[in-house]
C-alpha positions as CSV (number, residue, x, y, z in Angstrom):
1,M,0.0,-0.1,0.0
2,S,1.3,3.7,-0.7
3,K,2.4,5.4,2.3
4,L,0.0,8.2,1.0
5,E,-2.9,6.3,1.3
6,R,-5.1,7.0,4.5
7,T,-6.9,4.0,5.7
8,A,-10.0,4.1,8.3
9,A,-12.0,1.3,9.8
10,I,-16.0,1.2,10.6
11,L,-17.0,-1.1,13.4
12,V,-20.7,-2.0,13.0
13,A,-22.2,-2.4,16.4
14,A,-25.9,-1.4,16.1
15,G,-27.4,-4.8,16.1
16,R,-29.4,-6.3,18.9
17,G,-28.1,-9.8,18.7
18,L,-31.4,-11.6,19.5
19,R,-30.2,-15.0,18.5
20,A,-27.5,-15.0,21.1
21,G,-29.9,-15.2,23.8
22,S,-30.5,-13.2,27.0
23,G,-28.0,-11.0,28.5
24,G,-28.3,-7.8,26.2
25,P,-26.7,-7.1,23.0
26,K,-23.9,-9.6,22.5
27,Q,-21.2,-7.1,21.7
28,Y,-21.3,-5.8,25.1
29,R,-21.1,-9.3,26.8
30,S,-17.9,-10.5,28.2
31,I,-16.0,-13.2,26.6
32,G,-12.4,-14.5,28.2
33,G,-12.7,-11.4,30.5
34,Q,-13.0,-8.8,27.9
35,T,-16.3,-7.4,26.3
36,V,-16.8,-8.6,22.9
37,I,-16.8,-5.0,21.4
38,Y,-13.5,-4.2,23.0
39,R,-11.8,-7.3,21.4
40,A,-13.3,-6.6,18.1
41,M,-12.4,-2.8,18.2
42,A,-8.9,-2.8,20.0
43,P,-6.9,-4.4,17.0
44,F,-8.2,-1.6,14.5
45,C,-7.4,1.1,17.0
46,R,-3.7,-0.1,17.7
47,H,-3.0,-0.9,13.9
48,P,-0.2,1.4,12.6
49,Q,-1.9,1.8,9.1
50,I,-5.3,2.9,10.6
51,F,-5.8,6.5,11.4
52,A,-9.4,6.5,12.4
53,V,-12.1,4.2,13.8
54,Q,-15.7,4.8,13.4
55,P,-18.0,3.1,15.6
56,V,-21.9,2.9,14.6
57,L,-24.0,2.2,17.6
58,H,-27.6,1.9,18.4
59,P,-28.6,5.3,20.1
60,D,-29.4,3.4,23.4
61,D,-26.1,1.9,23.6
62,K,-23.9,5.0,24.1
63,A,-23.3,4.7,27.9
64,V,-22.4,1.0,27.8
65,F,-20.2,1.5,24.8
66,G,-18.4,4.3,26.4
67,D,-17.8,2.1,29.6
68,A,-16.7,-1.0,27.4
69,V,-13.9,0.7,25.3
70,C,-13.0,3.7,27.5
71,A,-9.2,2.8,27.1
72,L,-9.5,3.2,23.1
73,R,-9.3,6.1,20.8
74,H,-12.0,6.5,18.2
75,E,-14.3,8.7,16.4
76,P,-17.5,10.2,17.9
77,P,-20.1,7.3,17.5
78,A,-22.6,7.5,14.6
79,D,-25.9,6.3,15.1
80,G,-27.0,3.1,13.4
81,G,-29.9,2.2,11.2
82,A,-32.5,-0.4,11.3
83,T,-30.5,-2.8,9.1
84,R,-26.7,-3.7,8.8
85,Q,-26.6,-1.8,5.5
86,A,-28.0,1.5,6.8
87,S,-25.6,1.3,9.7
88,V,-22.6,1.0,7.4
89,H,-23.9,3.8,5.3
90,A,-24.2,5.8,8.6
91,G,-20.6,4.9,9.2
92,L,-19.3,6.1,5.7
93,E,-21.1,9.4,5.8
94,A,-19.6,10.0,9.2
95,L,-15.9,9.4,7.7
96,A,-16.5,11.3,4.6
97,G,-15.2,14.5,5.9
98,H,-11.8,12.5,6.8
99,K,-11.5,11.7,3.2
100,P,-9.8,8.1,3.6
101,D,-8.6,6.3,0.6
102,V,-9.3,2.8,2.1
103,V,-12.1,1.7,4.4
104,L,-12.5,-1.5,6.2
105,I,-15.7,-2.7,7.4
106,H,-16.0,-5.2,10.4
107,D,-18.8,-6.5,12.3
108,A,-18.5,-6.0,16.4
109,A,-19.7,-9.6,16.7
110,R,-16.3,-10.9,15.2
111,P,-14.0,-10.4,18.3
112,F,-11.1,-12.6,17.1
113,V,-9.8,-10.2,14.3
114,S,-6.1,-10.3,14.0
115,A,-3.5,-7.6,13.2
116,A,-2.3,-9.9,10.3
117,L,-5.9,-10.2,8.8
118,I,-6.2,-6.3,9.0
119,S,-3.0,-5.8,7.1
120,R,-4.1,-8.4,4.5
121,A,-7.4,-6.3,4.2
122,I,-5.6,-3.1,3.7
123,D,-3.2,-4.6,1.1
124,A,-6.1,-6.4,-0.9
125,A,-8.0,-3.1,-1.1
126,S,-5.3,-1.0,-2.3
127,R,-4.5,-3.8,-5.0
128,T,-8.1,-4.5,-6.3
129,G,-10.4,-1.7,-4.9
130,A,-12.7,-4.2,-3.3
131,A,-12.1,-7.4,-1.5
132,V,-13.3,-9.6,1.3
133,P,-11.5,-12.2,3.6
134,A,-12.8,-15.8,2.5
135,I,-12.1,-19.1,3.9
136,A,-12.7,-22.6,2.1
137,V,-15.9,-24.4,2.7
138,T,-14.9,-27.9,4.2
139,D,-18.3,-29.4,4.4
140,T,-20.6,-30.5,1.6
141,I,-23.3,-28.0,0.8
142,K,-26.7,-28.9,-0.3
143,L,-29.1,-26.5,-2.2
144,I,-32.8,-27.3,-1.0
145,D,-36.2,-26.3,-2.1
146,D,-39.1,-24.9,0.2
147,D,-40.0,-28.4,1.3
148,G,-36.5,-29.3,2.5
149,N,-35.7,-31.3,-0.5
150,V,-32.2,-31.4,-2.1
151,L,-32.1,-29.6,-5.4
152,A,-28.2,-29.6,-6.2
153,T,-24.9,-30.1,-4.6
154,P,-22.6,-27.2,-5.5
155,D,-18.9,-27.9,-6.0
156,R,-17.5,-26.8,-2.6
157,A,-14.1,-26.3,-4.4
158,R,-15.7,-23.0,-5.6
159,L,-17.5,-22.1,-2.4
160,R,-16.1,-19.7,0.4
161,I,-17.4,-18.3,3.4
162,A,-17.0,-14.5,3.6
163,Q,-15.9,-12.8,6.8
164,T,-15.2,-9.3,7.7
165,P,-13.1,-6.8,7.6
166,Q,-14.4,-6.3,3.9
167,A,-12.1,-3.8,2.4
168,F,-12.8,-1.0,-0.2
169,R,-11.6,2.1,-2.0
170,F,-13.7,4.7,0.2
171,E,-15.3,6.6,-2.6
172,A,-16.4,3.6,-4.5
173,I,-18.2,2.0,-1.5
174,L,-19.7,5.2,-0.3
175,D,-21.1,5.8,-3.9
176,A,-22.6,2.3,-4.0
177,H,-24.2,2.9,-0.6
178,R,-25.7,6.3,-1.9
179,R,-26.7,4.6,-5.0
180,A,-28.7,1.6,-2.9
181,A,-30.1,4.3,-0.5
182,R,-31.5,6.3,-3.5
183,E,-33.0,3.2,-5.2
184,R,-34.3,1.9,-1.9
185,R,-32.4,-1.1,-2.1
186,S,-31.9,-2.3,1.5
187,D,-31.6,-6.2,1.3
188,F,-27.9,-6.5,1.2
189,T,-26.5,-8.6,4.1
190,D,-22.9,-7.7,3.6
191,D,-21.1,-5.0,1.8
192,A,-19.7,-7.2,-0.9
193,A,-22.9,-8.2,-2.1
194,L,-23.8,-4.3,-2.2
195,A,-20.7,-3.7,-4.3
196,E,-21.4,-6.7,-6.7
197,W,-24.9,-4.9,-7.3
198,A,-23.1,-1.7,-7.9
199,G,-20.9,-3.0,-10.5
200,L,-17.7,-3.6,-8.6
201,T,-15.5,-6.6,-9.0
202,V,-15.1,-8.0,-5.6
203,A,-11.8,-10.1,-5.2
204,T,-11.0,-12.4,-2.1
205,F,-8.1,-12.6,0.2
206,E,-7.0,-15.3,2.7
207,G,-9.4,-15.2,5.9
208,D,-8.7,-16.6,9.3
209,P,-10.7,-19.5,10.7
210,A,-10.3,-18.1,14.3
211,N,-12.2,-14.7,13.0
212,M,-15.4,-16.4,13.7
213,K,-18.8,-14.5,14.3
214,L,-20.6,-14.9,17.7
215,T,-24.1,-15.8,16.8
216,T,-25.7,-18.3,19.3
217,P,-25.2,-19.0,23.0
218,E,-23.5,-22.1,22.1
219,D,-20.7,-19.8,20.2
220,F,-20.2,-18.1,23.6
221,V,-19.7,-21.2,25.6
222,R,-17.4,-22.9,23.1
223,E,-15.2,-19.6,22.8
224,E,-15.2,-19.0,26.4
225,A,-13.9,-22.7,27.0
226,R,-11.2,-22.2,24.3
227,L,-9.8,-18.8,25.6
228,G,-10.0,-20.3,29.2
229,A,-8.1,-23.3,28.1
230,L,-5.3,-20.8,26.6
231,L,-5.0,-18.6,29.4
232,G,-5.7,-21.0,32.3
233,D,-2.8,-20.0,34.6
234,V,-4.4,-17.6,37.0
235,R,-2.2,-15.6,39.1
236,T,-2.7,-12.9,41.7
237,G,-0.2,-10.5,43.0
238,S,-0.4,-7.9,46.0
239,G,1.5,-4.7,46.3
240,Y,1.9,-1.9,49.0
241,D,3.3,1.4,48.7
242,V,3.7,4.6,51.0
243,H,4.7,8.2,50.5
244,A,5.1,11.0,52.9
245,F,3.9,14.4,52.3
246,G,6.1,17.3,51.6
247,D,6.0,20.7,50.1
248,G,3.6,21.0,47.1
249,D,0.1,21.9,46.1
250,H,-1.3,18.5,44.7
251,L,-0.8,14.9,44.8
252,M,-0.7,12.4,41.9
253,I,-2.9,9.5,42.8
254,C,-3.9,6.7,40.4
255,G,-2.9,8.8,37.4
256,V,-5.0,11.8,38.6
257,R,-4.1,15.3,39.8
258,V,-5.8,15.8,43.1
259,P,-5.6,19.3,44.8
260,H,-4.1,19.2,48.3
261,A,-2.3,21.5,50.5
262,R,0.9,19.1,50.5
263,G,2.8,17.3,47.8
264,F,4.5,13.9,48.0
265,L,8.2,13.4,49.1
266,A,9.3,11.0,46.3
267,H,11.7,10.3,43.7
268,S,9.2,9.9,40.9
269,D,5.9,11.6,41.0
270,G,5.0,9.5,44.1
271,D,1.9,8.0,42.8
272,V,1.2,5.4,45.7
273,G,-1.8,3.8,43.9
274,L,0.0,3.2,40.7
275,H,3.2,2.2,42.5
276,A,1.4,-0.5,44.6
277,L,-0.3,-1.7,41.2
278,V,2.9,-2.2,39.6
279,D,4.3,-4.3,42.5
280,A,1.1,-6.3,42.4
281,I,1.4,-7.0,38.9
282,L,5.2,-7.7,39.0
283,G,4.4,-10.1,42.0
284,A,1.9,-12.1,40.0
285,L,4.6,-12.4,37.4
286,A,7.1,-13.5,40.2
287,D,9.2,-10.6,38.7
288,G,10.7,-8.6,41.4
289,D,9.5,-5.3,42.5
290,I,9.3,-1.9,41.3
291,G,12.4,-0.9,43.1
292,S,14.4,-3.5,41.2
293,H,13.3,-2.4,37.8
294,F,13.2,1.4,38.6
295,P,15.8,1.9,41.3
296,P,15.2,5.3,43.0
297,S,19.2,6.0,42.8
298,D,18.7,6.2,39.0
299,P,18.3,9.8,37.9
300,R,16.3,8.8,34.9
301,W,13.3,8.3,37.1
302,K,13.6,11.5,39.1
303,G,10.1,13.3,38.8
304,A,8.9,10.5,36.2
305,A,5.1,10.1,35.7
306,S,4.1,6.6,37.2
307,D,1.9,5.7,34.4
308,R,5.4,4.7,32.9
309,F,6.0,2.4,35.5
310,L,2.5,0.6,35.0
311,K,2.9,0.6,31.3
312,Y,6.1,-1.4,31.7
313,A,4.5,-3.9,34.2
314,L,1.6,-4.3,31.7
315,E,4.1,-4.9,28.8
316,R,5.7,-7.6,30.8
317,V,2.4,-9.4,31.1
318,T,1.9,-9.2,27.4
319,A,5.3,-10.5,26.6
320,R,4.4,-13.7,28.4
321,G,1.4,-14.1,26.4
322,G,-0.9,-13.1,29.1
323,R,-3.4,-10.4,30.0
324,V,-4.6,-8.6,33.0
325,A,-8.2,-9.8,34.3
326,H,-8.7,-7.3,37.1
327,L,-7.0,-4.5,39.1
328,D,-8.0,-3.2,42.6
329,V,-6.4,-0.4,44.8
330,T,-7.1,0.6,48.3
331,L,-6.0,3.9,49.5
332,I,-5.5,4.7,53.2
333,C,-5.5,8.5,54.2
334,E,-7.5,11.0,56.0
335,R,-7.1,13.6,53.5
336,P,-7.7,14.3,50.6
337,K,-11.0,12.8,50.2
338,I,-10.7,10.3,47.5
339,G,-14.6,9.8,46.7
340,P,-14.9,12.8,44.2
341,F,-11.9,11.6,42.3
342,R,-12.7,7.7,42.3
343,D,-14.3,7.4,39.0
344,A,-11.5,9.5,37.0
345,M,-8.9,7.4,38.9
346,R,-10.7,4.1,37.7
347,A,-11.0,5.5,34.4
348,R,-7.3,6.6,34.0
349,I,-6.1,3.0,35.3
350,A,-8.5,1.4,32.7
351,E,-7.1,3.6,30.1
352,I,-3.6,2.9,30.8
353,A,-4.1,-0.8,31.3
354,S,-6.5,-1.1,28.1
355,L,-9.3,-2.7,30.4
356,S,-13.0,-2.2,30.7
357,L,-14.0,-0.1,33.4
358,S,-15.8,-3.0,35.3
359,R,-12.3,-4.5,35.8
360,V,-10.9,-1.7,37.8
361,A,-11.6,-0.7,41.5
362,V,-10.6,2.1,43.6
363,K,-11.5,2.1,47.1
364,A,-10.5,4.4,50.1
365,T,-10.5,4.0,53.8
366,T,-8.9,5.9,56.9
367,S,-6.8,4.5,59.7
368,E,-9.3,6.0,62.4
369,R,-6.8,8.8,63.1
370,L,-4.1,6.1,64.0
371,G,-0.6,5.9,62.8
372,F,1.1,8.0,60.3
373,T,-1.9,8.2,57.9
374,G,-4.1,9.2,60.9
375,R,-1.7,12.2,61.6
376,E,-1.9,13.1,58.0
377,E,1.8,12.6,57.5
378,G,1.4,10.5,54.1
379,I,-0.6,8.1,52.2
380,A,-0.7,4.5,52.0
381,A,-1.9,2.2,49.2
382,M,-2.4,-1.6,48.8
383,A,-3.3,-3.2,45.3
384,S,-3.9,-6.6,44.0
385,A,-3.8,-7.8,40.4
386,T,-5.0,-11.0,38.7
387,I,-3.5,-11.9,35.5
388,R,-3.9,-14.9,33.2
389,L,-1.1,-16.6,31.5
390,P,-0.8,-19.3,29.0
391,W,0.1,-22.8,30.6
392,D,3.6,-24.1,30.0
393,D,5.5,-26.9,31.3
394,K,7.9,-24.8,33.1
395,G,8.1,-25.9,36.8
396,W,5.3,-28.5,36.3
397,D,5.5,-32.2,35.3
398,D,3.3,-33.7,32.7
399,R,0.3,-34.5,35.4
400,G,0.2,-30.9,36.2
401,C,2.1,-31.4,39.7
402,E,4.9,-29.2,40.8
403,D,8.4,-30.8,39.8
404,K,10.4,-31.0,42.8
405,G,13.5,-31.2,41.0
406,R,13.2,-35.2,40.3
407,S,16.2,-36.8,38.7
408,D,14.1,-39.6,37.2
């Protein structure tokens, strides 16, 4: 793809998902510890070739959407329509002012899209103008009549299962959608079908069998089990930090600037909440503590923002093939009062950790005027982190028992 081309993505998330059973729209349900929509959207937000991600939502879902993807950068959501086709059209019109060269259109119900598949989609659209990911059909397919009788058996060698993201030159697919709207055609089930109707030649490129669409309750059960098996090593770590007060007019607590008559005495910004979280994550990894990775004697960390330390700890989880499932902080102080800032603190931690807000807790308590916190000499923080790592055989024998160093 030419470096001058600009690629945007549309995430279609306005459906109600009735076939998925009870529990609300399927895109906001949790699977493997994260919402479906977060999993579907994050790879596009993080892809280096995509400059804008345009969500298209049901108007009633804006609050739950914001909670689910608060850590991701995206365009203001567009209101979806009564059909998938209408929702895609709304997303295209919302992006028109950005003038992208290429657009990828992806269903929020496909939460396992990979960066490699996104790259293939961008390349295919640049080469062909219109392309869809496709995988081969492995079962024999039957064409039946209204009574369920077999009419024909198509040659499966020529059959493909279409997936998303479907990729197009932006102006071409926008023109096709506008034409369909003018002619009151609203029966297209995907954008490739609409593009074919508009006279575009639609190519295919290699899809991904893992990029499946969640449709039924059984899909959720199966994929939850698969993800649980992949990341079945659940670890919990704890952390503790304390900082004394010194001169200043504010405190950094859980990534939020809190006005106060005192500041922290600290080598970095003194953020006790984030420091405790770093130690909790490193503890879950059995990977030392914050002091061993960021020694106070190192001048590089003087005055450093503590979100750098937390990002570092999170990257070490990712490097092990794992993910963070939950973060919990308890702040112990008489003042400042944490309540007015609690939601902002949760949101900031969620943003740094790329977690949904429901996976971050911030609590506060006093020490009933006892000890250094009771005398308002400083603040203490306790934290816990739950992470999930892939199973491996390091330290375990083939029965799942700890290897005690047997020589047999």
